[in-house]
N, C-alpha and C positions, 0 to 999 in steps of 0.2 A: 504494498498500499504506501509506504514512503517512497518507495523508487518512482510508483507512477506518478503522484504528487510532485515530486522533483522532477520529474520529465515532462511534466505539463507547464510547472513556473518556467521551467529552461525556455519551453518553445515559448512561450507568451514572451517572456524579454526577450528573445531572440526578434521574434517580431514586432516588438516595440520598439527595437532597437533599428528596424527596417527605416528608409524612406518611402514614400507616399509609392506606389506602383501606377502607372500611369498607361492610358490606351487611348490609341489614335481613332477616331472617329470621322467621318467623312461624310459629308453633306454634296449630294447631286443637284446641282441645278441644270436643269435641262435646257437645251437650244429653245428659242422662242420662234423659229419659223418652224413650218412644216417640212421642208427639205431636211432641217436640222433634224426633228425627230424621225426620220425617213433612214438618215446616215445613222443614227443610234440604234436602228433597229436592226441596220446590217452591222456595225460593232458590237450587239448582242450575238448575232448570228455567227460572226466570227470568234466570239470568245467561246462559245458552245463547241464549236468545230475543234479550237486550241485545248478546250478542256479534254475532250474526247480523245483526241491525237495523243494530250499528255498523260492519260490512263490508260491508253493501248500500251504506250511505248512502258510506262510503267510496270505492266501486268509482263510484257516482253522481258523485261530486265529481270524482273522476278523469277519468270521462269528459268531463264538460264541462269541466275545464281542458283535456282534449286538442282540444276543439271551440274553444275560446277560442285555442289554440296556433295551429291550423291557421288559424282568421279571421284573425289577427294577421299570418301567414307569408304568407300570400296576400296580405293589403294592402302589406305590405314589399315582396314579389317583384315585385306591380304596380310599387309606385314605384320601384323597383330597374331595371326594363324601360324604365321613362320615362327615368330618370336617364341609362341607359346609353346611351339612344338620343340624347338632348340631348349626350350628352359626343362620341359618333360624331360628330355635326354641328359642334362645335365643342369641341374637347378645350381648346382657351386660354380659355375660358370656363365651362366644367363640368366638374368635376375627375372623375375615374374614381370611381363610387360603389362601395360597398363591398357586396358580396354575402351577401345578408339569410340568416339562419340559424334554425330554429325550435327554439325552446324554450320546454318545458312548464314552470310553475310549479305543482308538487302543496302547497306548502306549507300553503294554505287547507285542505285534505284531510287533513294528520294532527293531529288533536284528541286529546287525550290522553281516554282509554277513563274513562266513568264506569261500567262495568260491577262491575269491583273493589270499588271504594265502595260500590255499591248490595248488590252480595254481604254485604259484611261486614257491613253494618249489618243486612241481613235474617237473617245468621247469628248474629249477638247477640241480636236481636228473637226467636230459637226459643231461647234459652238456653242457645247456643255462647259460648264465649272464645275471642278471639283474643289468643295474647300475643308481642308482638313484642320483637326485642332485636338488638342490633347485633354481628356478628362481621365481624372481622379479614380481608380476604381477600387485601392484598396490602400490602407494606412493613411487617410486622407486626415488633415489637420481641419479641424474644424473653426 
């Protein structure tokens, strides 16, 4: 019980010491002309296509990472079996091998999206405005 209370108090002190956490908010002010609004519709269609393409690329990348992990695991498993046989034949000479595990590295697939940046640029080129401002969302001073 004492440990739990101490942990809670420590967390409170740590959080209290942190500064405010800000978040960027955006207001989209649409173009005033009909042509500008049609232009924005085109931007939205392009953004949808961009997001679909990025999702497809991420899926393809993840599938390749899975295949790499499978190949690496199979290779490690084969080496493990060989080392296990050597250990069984002469335990004094060959140490007990560590059984391999399969792990997948998706880090190369987690690229930041460019769709939002492209949409913003397109939106502005249509005559729309984007106003960005900061809002405190946590640890705000009142």
